[in-house]
C-alpha positions as CSV (number, residue, x, y, z in Angstrom):
1,M,5.2,4.5,11.5
2,S,7.9,6.2,13.4
3,D,11.5,5.9,11.1
4,E,12.1,9.1,10.3
5,R,14.7,8.6,7.7
6,T,12.0,6.6,5.8
7,H,9.7,9.8,6.2
8,A,12.6,12.6,5.4
9,L,13.2,10.5,1.9
10,W,9.7,11.1,0.7
11,E,9.0,14.2,2.0
12,G,12.2,15.8,-0.1
13,K,11.0,13.9,-2.9
14,Y,7.4,15.0,-2.8
15,Q,8.6,18.5,-2.3
16,A,10.8,18.4,-5.0
17,G,7.8,17.7,-7.2
18,H,7.6,13.4,-7.4
19,R,4.0,12.9,-7.8
20,E,1.6,9.9,-9.6
21,R,-1.1,11.1,-11.5
22,Y,-2.5,7.8,-12.3
23,P,-4.0,4.8,-11.0
24,W,-2.3,1.3,-10.8
25,D,-3.9,-1.5,-13.0
26,V,-4.0,-3.4,-10.1
27,V,-5.9,-1.3,-7.8
28,V,-8.7,-0.4,-10.6
29,S,-9.0,-4.1,-11.3
30,F,-9.4,-4.9,-7.6
31,L,-12.2,-2.2,-7.0
32,F,-13.9,-3.3,-9.9
33,R,-13.8,-7.0,-9.1
34,H,-14.2,-6.9,-5.4
35,A,-16.5,-3.8,-4.8
36,P,-19.8,-5.2,-3.1
37,P,-22.9,-5.0,-5.7
38,R,-24.3,-1.4,-3.9
39,P,-24.3,1.8,-5.0
40,R,-20.7,2.8,-5.4
41,A,-21.4,5.7,-2.7
42,D,-22.4,3.3,-0.1
43,V,-18.9,1.5,-0.8
44,R,-15.9,3.1,1.7
45,V,-12.6,2.8,0.2
46,L,-9.2,3.3,2.3
47,E,-5.7,3.6,1.3
48,V,-2.8,3.2,3.4
49,G,0.3,5.3,2.2
50,F,-1.3,6.6,-0.4
51,G,0.9,9.0,-1.7
52,T,0.0,12.0,-4.1
53,A,-3.6,9.6,-4.3
54,N,-3.7,8.6,-7.8
55,N,-5.8,5.7,-6.6
56,L,-7.9,7.4,-4.7
57,W,-8.7,9.7,-7.5
58,C,-9.8,7.0,-9.2
59,A,-12.0,5.7,-6.8
60,A,-13.5,8.7,-6.2
61,R,-14.1,10.0,-10.0
62,E,-15.9,5.9,-10.0
63,G,-18.0,7.8,-7.1
64,F,-16.5,5.4,-4.2
65,A,-16.3,7.3,-1.0
66,V,-12.8,7.2,-0.1
67,S,-10.5,7.9,2.8
68,G,-6.6,7.6,2.9
69,V,-3.6,8.0,5.5
70,E,-0.2,9.3,4.2
71,H,2.9,9.9,6.0
72,S,3.9,13.0,4.0
73,A,2.1,16.0,4.6
74,T,3.6,17.6,1.4
75,A,2.3,14.7,-0.6
76,V,-1.3,15.2,1.5
77,D,-1.8,19.0,0.6
78,M,-0.9,18.0,-3.1
79,A,-3.4,15.2,-2.8
80,Q,-6.0,17.8,-1.4
81,A,-5.6,20.4,-3.8
82,R,-6.0,18.1,-6.7
83,F,-9.0,16.7,-5.7
84,A,-10.3,20.1,-4.8
85,D,-10.1,21.2,-8.1
86,E,-11.5,18.5,-9.4
87,R,-14.1,18.8,-7.2
88,L,-13.9,15.5,-5.9
89,V,-14.8,14.4,-2.2
90,G,-11.7,12.3,-0.3
91,D,-11.2,12.0,3.8
92,L,-7.2,12.6,2.9
93,R,-5.2,12.4,6.4
94,C,-1.7,12.8,7.0
95,G,-1.2,9.8,9.7
96,D,0.8,7.0,10.6
97,F,-1.2,3.2,9.5
98,T,-0.3,1.6,12.3
99,A,-2.7,3.5,14.2
100,L,-5.5,4.4,11.7
101,P,-7.4,7.2,12.9
102,F,-11.0,5.9,11.9
103,A,-13.8,3.6,14.1
104,S,-13.6,-0.3,13.5
105,D,-15.7,-1.8,11.0
106,R,-16.2,0.6,8.6
107,F,-14.8,0.1,5.6
108,E,-15.5,-2.6,2.5
109,L,-12.5,-2.0,0.6
110,A,-8.6,-1.5,1.6
111,I,-5.7,-0.7,-0.3
112,D,-1.5,-1.2,0.3
113,R,0.0,-0.1,-2.7
114,A,3.3,-1.2,-1.7
115,A,3.7,1.0,1.5
116,I,3.4,-1.6,4.0
117,T,6.3,-2.9,2.1
118,C,8.5,-0.3,3.6
119,A,7.4,-0.5,7.4
120,S,9.6,-3.1,9.4
121,S,8.4,-6.4,10.5
122,A,7.0,-5.0,13.5
123,D,5.1,-1.9,11.9
124,A,4.2,-4.3,9.1
125,A,2.1,-6.3,12.0
126,R,0.9,-3.3,13.2
127,A,-1.0,-2.2,10.2
128,V,-2.3,-5.4,9.3
129,H,-3.6,-5.6,12.3
130,E,-5.1,-2.2,12.0
131,L,-6.5,-2.7,8.4
132,R,-8.2,-5.7,9.7
133,R,-10.0,-3.8,12.5
134,V,-11.0,-1.1,10.6
135,L,-12.9,-3.5,7.6
136,R,-16.2,-4.4,7.8
137,P,-16.8,-8.2,8.4
138,G,-16.1,-9.6,5.0
139,G,-14.5,-6.8,3.8
140,R,-11.5,-7.1,1.4
141,L,-7.9,-5.8,1.5
142,L,-5.4,-5.5,-1.4
143,S,-2.1,-5.7,-0.5
144,C,1.2,-5.4,-2.6
145,L,4.6,-6.6,-0.8
146,Y,8.3,-6.8,-3.0
147,S,9.1,-9.8,-3.0
148,S,12.5,-11.5,-1.8
149,R,12.9,-12.5,-5.6
150,C,13.8,-9.2,-6.7
151,T,16.9,-8.0,-7.9
152,S,17.4,-5.3,-5.3
153,A,16.9,-7.5,-2.5
154,A,20.4,-8.8,-3.2
155,S,22.2,-5.6,-2.5
156,G,22.2,-3.2,0.5
157,T,22.4,-4.1,4.4
158,L,19.9,-6.7,5.8
159,H,19.0,-5.1,9.3
160,A,17.6,-6.0,12.2
161,D,13.7,-4.7,11.4
162,G,13.7,-7.1,8.7
163,R,14.2,-4.4,6.1
164,R,17.3,-3.8,3.8
165,H,18.9,-0.9,3.7
166,D,21.3,1.5,1.2
167,I,19.8,-0.8,-2.0
168,S,21.6,0.2,-4.8
169,V,21.0,-2.2,-7.7
170,G,18.0,-3.2,-9.4
171,S,14.4,-1.4,-9.9
172,L,14.2,-0.1,-6.5
173,T,17.1,2.1,-5.7
174,G,16.6,5.2,-3.9
175,V,13.3,4.9,-2.6
176,G,14.7,4.1,1.1
177,P,14.4,0.6,3.0
178,L,12.1,-2.1,2.5
179,R,10.8,-5.6,3.3
180,F,11.4,-8.0,1.1
181,Y,8.9,-10.8,1.6
182,K,8.8,-14.5,1.3
183,E,5.9,-16.6,0.6
184,E,6.3,-17.9,4.5
185,D,6.4,-14.6,5.6
186,V,3.3,-13.1,3.6
187,R,1.4,-16.2,4.8
188,Q,2.4,-15.5,8.3
189,L,1.7,-11.7,8.1
190,F,-2.0,-12.1,6.8
191,A,-2.6,-15.3,9.2
192,G,-6.5,-15.3,10.5
193,W,-7.2,-13.6,7.5
194,T,-9.3,-15.4,4.4
195,V,-7.0,-15.1,1.8
196,H,-8.7,-15.1,-1.8
197,Q,-5.2,-14.6,-4.0
198,L,-1.5,-15.1,-3.2
199,Q,-0.1,-14.1,-6.9
200,H,3.6,-13.9,-7.5
201,V,4.1,-11.4,-10.1
202,E,7.5,-11.4,-11.8
203,R,8.9,-8.7,-14.6
204,R,12.3,-9.5,-15.7
205,D,14.4,-6.8,-17.5
206,V,16.4,-8.4,-20.5
207,V,17.7,-5.6,-22.3
208,A,20.2,-4.7,-19.5
209,A,23.9,-5.4,-19.4
210,E,22.5,-8.1,-16.3
211,P,19.1,-9.2,-16.2
212,V,17.2,-7.4,-13.7
213,V,14.2,-8.7,-11.8
214,H,10.7,-6.9,-10.3
215,A,9.2,-9.5,-8.3
216,E,6.4,-8.8,-5.8
217,W,3.1,-10.0,-4.4
218,V,-0.1,-9.5,-4.7
219,V,-2.1,-10.4,-2.0
220,I,-6.2,-10.4,-1.8
221,A,-7.7,-11.0,2.2
222,E,-10.7,-11.1,3.2
223,K,-11.7,-10.0,7.0
224,P,-13.5,-13.5,8.7
225,Q,-17.2,-12.9,9.5
226,A,-16.5,-13.5,12.5
227,I,-12.8,-13.1,14.5
228,A,-12.0,-15.5,18.0
């Protein structure tokens, strides 16, 4: 993902000590509901944009074989150190999710927990294409994409890359440029996949002076057994 501004922003956050230690509940549910019925050590899980690897840490502790790609070298170092300290095994690499460094048809499960939503329209399409390439036929992907119904989607400036830049209100202030998806955008992004779940999740904070909505799409999609 060739976005130096976003990369510098997140590299700075990680260098300042930002980290997430525990997995997102949507990821835990995905792992246990969609892992194929075989020994966990034989189930290979990939995460793109894994940050400090909180989700992969959980998967590794539960016995899955884990791999991941993250753009921030600082975050990768933090994740590798945690895995080493806890004697966990994981293939945690610094890299670009639009050009995954893995063989085709390798993984049973893949995770995108709000990483692709940070990418431009073109890079998002490349990332999803790469995820389909590296998943085995029948393999499943969890993707969380921010919704156009977020309060934050009404702020900042919409650029030609499909993202809102300089977001100044709502729950996503300060996280860099983001693409906010409508339902038709999500369906287009996953054209050619078998979509098992397309769920819109919305949370509204009514305590604030002005109600703040955080909304995202939770997608579970399968690589078809045969792709033309």
